[in-house]
N, C-alpha and C positions, 0 to 999 in steps of 0.2 A: 488562456488568452482567447479572446474572441477572434474569429476569422478576420473581421474588419481591422483589428489591431495588427495582425500579421501582414495583411495587405499594405497597411500604412507603413510599417517598418520596411517592407521590401520594395516599396514604390520607387526608391531612389536607385535600386539596382538596375544596371542596363538590362534591357529585355533579352539580349542575346548572351548574357554572361551565364556561366554555369555555377550553380550553388549546390550545397548539400542541404536537403530539407528532410526532416523526419517529423511526422505528426501522427497522433492517434486521436480518433474520434470515439465517442461513447460506444458505438456499436463494435468497433474493433476491440476495445478493452473488454467489453462484455463477452465477446467471442473467445478471446484468449483466456479470460478468467472463468469461462463457463458459468456466467451468473448474469443477473439483471441488476442494474444499478438504478437507484432513484436519482432524480435530478440533483438533489442535495449531495448525495455521495459522489456523483460525477463532478460537481462543482468543487467539493473538497479535494478530490484527486487532482483536478486541474490546478487548484491553488498550490498544492504540494509540488506538482511537476514544474510549474512555472516559476515558483519562488523559493523553494526549499530543497529540491532534489539536487544532488551532486552529480553533474553530468561528466565529471572528470574521467570516469571509466570509459565512457564513449570516446572522449578526446584521446585517451591513451590508446584505445583500439585503432583509432584513425592514424595516429602517429606510428604505431607498430606496422600498420599496412603500408604507410608511406615509406618507412624504412625498408620494407620488403621490396617496394617498387624501385626505390633509389639505389639500393645496394648493388644490384646487377648493373645498373647504368654506370655507377662509379667504378666498378671493377672493369667494365669494358673500356672506360676512358683511361684508366691506369694502364691497361694492356696496350692501348693504342699509343699512349704518350710515354710509356715507361720503357 
């Protein structure tokens, strides 16, 4: 995804709303992979990440953490009302 496309997608979000954003630029991936990518390799990786990668594992991790946050709150509510 080009940065201009991400900006266009997000322009309808209220400026003071909180969102979760994750992004990787070429230099970050090169650092983590300890390699240098050609522009074509980077383009191919972007295509995969934007159109074919299954981000379900990331969503599952977020839900697991949400449950970690919510469970103590629910237990406190049950103690208070129970």
